[in-house]
N, C-alpha and C positions, 0 to 999 in steps of 0.2 A: 319649138321653142321660142319665145319671143326674145327680141334682141334686148342685151343690158343698156340701161341706160348708160351714156357716154358722159363722162365728166371734162371732156374736152370743150371747149367753144367753137363757135364756127371758124374762128381763124386759123384752130387747130391747136390752140395753147390751153394747157389744162390748168384748171380751177382747184387751188387748195382749200378745203372744205375749213370752215370756221370752226376751231376749237370749242367745245363744250366748258361752260364755266363749272368748275367743280362744286361741290360743297365747302362751307369753310372747315378749317382743318380741326379735328374733334380734340379738344382738351377737356381736362377734369376738374371738379370744382376745387380738389386739392392744388392743384397748379396754379390755380385762379389767386387761392389764397394763399399760395407761398409766394408767389409774384407780387402780391399787394403788400405782404411785410417787408418787402424791400424798400418800400415808398413811405416817405413822410406822411402823414394825414393831410398836409396841405396840398401836396402831390398827387394825391390817390384820385384817378381818373378812368374811366373807360379804357381811354385812348393809352396812358401811360401803362395800365398793365397789359393791354395788346401787344404794346411795342414790346417788353421784356419778354413776353411767349412768343413772339415773333408770328403773331396772328393778326387777322382782322379783328375791328371791334366787333363786327357781327358775329365772330365767333364764340364771344362771351354770352352771347343773348340767351343760350339754353339755359345758362344758371341766373344771368342777371341781365335786366334792362336796361339800368340807367346806373348812376353814381350812388343813389342811396341804396339800391340794392346791393352793391359791392361793399359800401360802408358797413351794411346788415351782415354780410360774410364775414368781414375781418372782424367786427366786435365781437360777434358769437365764435369766432375761432380763439380771439384772444381770453374770452370769458370763459368758455369751456377747458381751455390750457390751463387757465390758473385753478378751476376747481377739481381739474383733475387731480392736482397736488394735496388736496383736501382730506385729512384723516379725522375725522369726528371721535371724540372720547368714547372708549369701549366701559368707561367705567359704570355707565346705567345711569349717572348724575343728570339730569335734565338741565339742570343750571348750567353745567359746563357744556353740554350739548348745544344749547340755545347760544350761549355764547361764540361759541365755537364756530358755529353757522353764521350770527352775524359777523364774526371777524371774516369769513370766508369770501361772503356776499362783498362786503364793504371793499376788501381788497382786490376782489374779481372786478370791481366796477374801477377803481382806482388804476388796476392793470391796463385796462381798456385805455383809459388815455382820454384824450379830448375827443376822440370819437364817440364816446360814450354819449356825448352832448348833443349827438346829431342823430344818435337812434337810441329810443327808449329801452334800452338792455333792460330786465330785471332778472331777479333771484330765480325764478323758474323758466329761463331760456332757452336753457340745455338739457340735453341727456345727462350730464353729470350733474348739473344743478337740480335736477328730476330726483336722481337717486339720493343724493343728499338729502332734499326736502322729505323724503319718504323716512328716512332713518329720524329725522328729527319729530316727525309726525309720531312715529312709533315710540319714541323716546316719551313724548307727551301724554300720549295714550296711556302708557306703561305709570307715567306718575300719577296717573287718576283723571285726567282732563277725557271728557267725552271727545269722539272724534270731532262734531262741529266746533266745539272748545278749542281743540289741537289746532284744526284749520285756521281759524281766526287768528290764534297766538301766532303761527307760522306768517300769515299775512302780515300780521303787526311787525315782527321782526324781521321779515324780509322788507318792508317799506321803510323801515327806520334804518336798516344798514344799507338800501339803495341811496335813499335821501343823504345818508354821512358820506356816502361815497362820492357823491356829485358835488357835495360842498367842497371835499378836499380838490375836485377838479376846477373848481370857479377860481380857485387862488390864482394870482397871476405871478409873474416872475419876482416879485418882491415878496410873496407870501403874504399879500394883503388882503381879507376878503372883501369882494366890491361892496358889500352892504357897510363897511367899518367907513369909507371916505364920506359917503351919503349920509351917514348917521351924524358923523362929526360936523357935516356942512349944518345939517340941522340944526344941531345944538348950539353951532355959533350964533344963529338967529334969536337964539332965547338970551334974557339977560344972566350975565356970568354967573351969578349967584344961584340960579335956578338950576335943577336936577342934577346935581352933584353925584348923585350915585350912577345915573346913566354916562355922565361924562367920564367918570372913573373906568366902567366897564367898558366903554367903547374906545378910551385908550388902550387899556389894557389888551383888549380884542384886536388892537393892530397886528399881532403877532399870530400868523395863521396856525401857529402850533397849540393854539388852543382846542383847535378843533378834535384830537385826541381826546383831550379832557372830556370834551362835550361829549364824544361818541361813549365813552368809559361810564359818564354819569347816566348817559340814555339808557345804556342797557342795564346799568344795575337799578334802576327806577323801574324798567319794565319788567325785569325778572322778579323785582320784589312785590310788583303789582301782579303778575302773573301767580306768585307763591301765597298770595294773601287769597286770589280768587280757589285755589285748592283747598287752603284751611276754612274757607266759607264754605265748601262743598262738603268738607268732613265735617263740619258742624252741623249741617241740618241735613 
């Protein structure tokens, strides 16, 4: 039998083997999201999440590679949580279903908060959203739209609601929409007697609460337009 290799040096001192580097600690997506929830948007970084979890940044890489991926995880988690609370009407009234869907998407965007401006979340971004969208499609088809028309109507409502949610997020702490100051500045360069209606409108919109009325008006016009499409189909 050949002699076993010795771990001793020629001087007789024994050499302690270098320890092998272990794999990064195993963590779950849910743990990452839970840690990220504890941080303000400005403090959300790979390093800060790793510190909360007591792991290295490398341990996060199975789920996210950078801050953009981390923001996406948090945004989708918040959006999904908001939509999980949504209960569409069971009345079969497509008008009520469409309006409830629009309110849910807008509310979800607002709930996500400022992070929604960094990640382009849409109304069809999560499993909960897909389930709700399926019900909206079914309601529209039951009302008389063909599937292609129902799909275009869903996209129209989704885009309007998503944009309305983002408009709310654009407001600053003073509840002033960023377009209002620039519009007022432009009006100041025009003669005082000119553009009286625009001046009155821009001044009134200095209060960001008008966005709720704008959204309600948008949905009323949109639903009325869809109703006109159905009436036209019934006539021909």
